[in-house]
C-alpha positions in Angstrom: 112.1 92.5 100.3 112.3 95.1 103.1 109.0 97.0 103.0 110.8 100.2 104.2 113.7 100.1 101.7 113.6 98.7 98.2 114.7 98.9 94.7 112.4 99.7 91.8 113.3 99.2 88.1 113.0 101.7 85.2 114.0 100.3 81.8 116.4 97.8 83.4 118.0 100.4 85.7 117.8 100.3 89.5 116.4 103.2 91.5 116.8 103.1 95.3 113.9 104.4 97.4 112.9 104.5 101.0 109.6 105.0 102.8 110.0 108.2 104.9 107.5 110.5 106.6 104.6 108.5 105.0 105.8 108.8 101.4 108.4 107.4 99.1 111.8 109.2 98.8 114.0 108.4 95.8 117.7 108.5 95.3 118.4 111.6 93.2 121.8 110.2 92.0 120.1 107.1 90.6 117.6 109.1 88.7 120.1 111.6 87.4 122.3 108.7 86.2 119.3 107.2 84.3 118.1 110.4 82.7 121.5 111.8 81.7 123.6 108.6 81.1 126.3 110.5 82.7 129.5 108.6 83.6 129.8 110.9 86.7 126.2 111.5 87.9 127.4 113.0 91.2 129.2 115.8 89.4 126.1 116.3 87.2 123.9 116.5 90.2 126.3 118.9 91.9 126.1 121.3 88.9 122.3 120.8 88.6 121.8 122.0 92.2 123.4 125.3 91.3 121.1 125.6 88.3 118.1 124.8 90.4 119.0 127.4 92.9 119.3 130.0 90.1 115.8 128.9 89.0 114.3 129.6 92.4 114.2 126.0 93.6 115.9 125.5 97.0 117.5 122.1 96.8 119.0 122.3 100.3 115.5 122.7 101.7 113.8 120.1 99.5 116.5 117.3 99.5 116.9 115.0 102.5 119.9 112.8 103.1 118.6 109.3 104.0 120.5 106.0 104.5 120.3 103.8 101.4 122.4 100.7 100.6 125.5 101.6 98.5 127.3 99.3 96.1 129.4 97.8 98.9 126.2 96.8 100.7 126.6 99.3 103.5 124.0 102.0 104.4 125.2 105.5 103.4 123.7 109.0 103.5 122.2 109.7 100.1 120.5 112.7 98.6 116.8 111.8 98.3 113.7 113.7 97.1 110.0 112.9 97.4 107.8 112.4 94.3 106.8 116.1 94.1 110.3 117.5 94.3 111.6 114.7 92.0 109.3 115.9 89.3 110.7 119.4 89.7 114.3 118.1 89.4 113.4 116.1 86.3 112.0 119.2 84.6 115.5 120.7 84.7 117.2 117.7 83.0 117.0 117.7 79.2 116.3 114.1 78.4 114.2 112.1 76.0 113.4 109.8 78.9 111.9 112.5 81.0 108.3 112.1 80.1 108.1 108.2 80.3 110.1 108.5 83.6 107.5 111.0 85.0 104.7 108.5 84.2 106.7 105.7 85.8 107.6 107.8 88.9 103.9 108.7 89.4 103.0 105.0 89.2 105.6 103.7 91.7 105.0 106.6 94.0 101.3 105.8 94.2 101.6 102.1 94.5 102.8 102.3 98.2 99.7 104.3 99.1 97.6 101.6 97.5 99.5 98.9 99.4 98.9 100.7 102.8 95.2 100.8 102.1 95.2 97.2 100.8 98.2 95.2 102.1 97.1 92.3 99.8 98.3 94.3 96.8 101.9 94.3 98.2 101.8 90.5 98.4 100.3 90.2 95.0 103.0 92.4 93.4 105.7 90.6 95.2 104.5 87.3 93.9 104.2 88.6 90.4 107.8 89.7 90.5 109.1 86.3 91.7 106.9 84.5 89.1 108.4 86.7 86.3 111.8 85.7 87.5 110.9 82.0 87.1 110.4 80.9 90.7 107.8 78.1 91.2 104.4 78.8 92.8 105.3 76.5 95.8 108.5 78.4 96.4 106.8 81.8 96.1 104.2 80.8 98.7 106.9 79.7 101.1 108.9 83.0 100.5 105.7 85.0 101.1 105.0 83.2 104.3 108.6 83.6 105.4 108.3 87.4 105.0 105.1 87.4 107.1 106.9 85.5 109.9 109.9 87.7 109.7 107.7 90.8 110.0 106.0 89.4 113.1 109.4 88.8 114.7 110.7 92.3 114.0 107.5 93.8 115.3 108.1 91.9 118.6 111.7 93.1 118.7 110.6 96.7 118.2 108.1 96.4 121.0 110.8 95.1 123.3 113.3 98.0 122.9 115.3 96.3 120.1 115.2 98.8 117.4 118.4 99.4 115.5 119.4 97.7 112.2 122.6 96.6 113.8 120.7 94.8 116.6 118.4 93.2 114.1 121.4 91.9 112.1 123.1 90.4 115.2 119.9 88.7 116.4 119.3 87.4 112.8 122.8 86.0 112.7 122.3 84.3 116.0 119.1 82.5 114.7 120.9 81.5 111.5 123.9 80.2 113.3 121.8 78.1 115.6 119.6 76.9 112.8 122.1 76.2 110.0 125.5 76.4 111.7 126.2 79.4 109.5 125.7 83.2 109.8 124.0 84.9 106.9 127.4 86.2 105.6 128.9 82.7 105.8 125.8 81.3 104.1 126.0 83.8 101.2 129.7 82.9 100.8 128.7 79.2 100.5 126.2 80.0 97.8 128.5 82.3 96.0 126.4 85.4 96.5 127.5 89.0 97.0 124.8 91.7 97.2 121.9 89.3 96.5 119.2 88.6 99.1 120.2 85.3 100.7 116.6 84.1 101.1 115.9 84.6 97.4 118.4 81.9 96.8 117.3 79.3 99.4 115.8 76.0 98.6 112.4 75.0 99.8 113.8 73.2 102.9 116.1 76.1 103.7 113.2 78.5 103.7 111.1 76.2 105.9 113.8 75.9 108.6 114.4 79.7 108.4 110.7 80.2 109.1 110.8 77.7 112.0 113.8 79.4 113.6 112.2 82.8 113.4 108.7 81.6 114.4 110.2 79.8 117.4 112.1 82.9 118.4 108.9 84.9 118.2 107.1 82.4 120.4 109.9 82.3 123.0 110.1 86.1 123.0 106.4 86.4 123.7 106.1 83.7 126.3 109.2 84.7 128.2 108.3 88.4 127.8 111.9 89.2 126.9 113.0 92.8 127.1 116.0 94.5 125.6 118.9 93.3 123.4 120.5 90.9 125.9 117.3 88.9 126.6 116.4 89.1 122.9 119.8 87.5 121.9 119.2 84.6 124.3 115.7 84.1 122.8 117.2 84.2 119.3 119.7 81.5 120.2 117.0 79.3 121.7 114.6 79.8 118.8 117.3 79.0 116.3 118.3 75.9 118.3 114.8 74.6 118.0 115.1 74.7 114.2 118.7 73.5 114.4 117.6 70.3 116.2 114.8 69.7 113.7 117.2 70.2 110.8 119.7 67.7 112.2 117.0 65.2 112.9 115.7 65.4 109.3 119.3 65.1 108.0 119.8 62.0 110.1 116.6 60.4 108.9 116.9 61.4 105.2 120.6 61.0 104.8 120.8 64.3 103.0 122.1 67.8 104.2 119.6 70.6 104.3 122.3 73.4 103.9 123.1 73.7 100.3 125.3 75.7 98.0 122.5 75.8 95.4 121.3 79.3 94.4 118.7 80.7 92.1 121.4 82.4 89.9 123.0 79.0 89.1 119.6 77.3 88.6 118.4 80.1 86.2 121.6 79.8 84.2 121.1 76.0 83.9 117.6 76.5 82.7 118.8 79.1 80.1 121.5 76.7 78.8 119.0 73.8 78.6 116.5 76.0 76.7 119.3 77.2 74.3 120.3 73.6 73.7 116.8 72.5 72.9 116.3 75.5 70.6 119.5 74.6 68.8 118.5 71.0 68.4 115.0 71.9 67.1 116.5 74.3 64.6 
């Protein structure tokens, strides 16, 4: 749940968006695909830009290319429009979905403004989403706390000249490796995940040790006043090691491994099968 980049859902379809220049910018291709049901939305958008130009709308002045996650998980330059210009583009697309989409777009565009004014709303909405997916209250509380701890760590990194996504990814991998013995990519492979968010598929204990590793890294970073990527990497390794030792100690005492191949997808599927079985038996 990155606060700067996220997906929103319209009638079961994903729309990528990013917070840029104090407002939401939406992937034009995603919206074109939803409204037109086109098998080649990029071609439709290319033709539509010509039409918009003829109508007096300057798409090359209104559209900004911003990096959004592509299907392969990599960040790629994507045509994006803010809410105002997205409304104008929608007007030129003949679609029965246009009006409900406008209402939806106005709502999701405004929600971020509300969340800036009242951050508790963002937490509340996030919890509602997880609850709707079937996560337990206890798990949701841990996930929310983990996000807050992560935000505190990335704020420290940014203040200490660690700013790029690549640097964040490397340091995060160092913490994970020292905590669990696995990098995030290795962890996702263990759990059978592809594009899914790893932490959304962690058990309670995995979330707890993730929090410990990042909280310890934040504390070490502050107390040692680390500066730059090199020192930040050492602090990440040390913070992860704190959590790693605690994990191993628990495993020794409990006789059970913390690192697990369990994931929410499998759990949700098991619940569905159980409910279907009960329904069949009752009928």
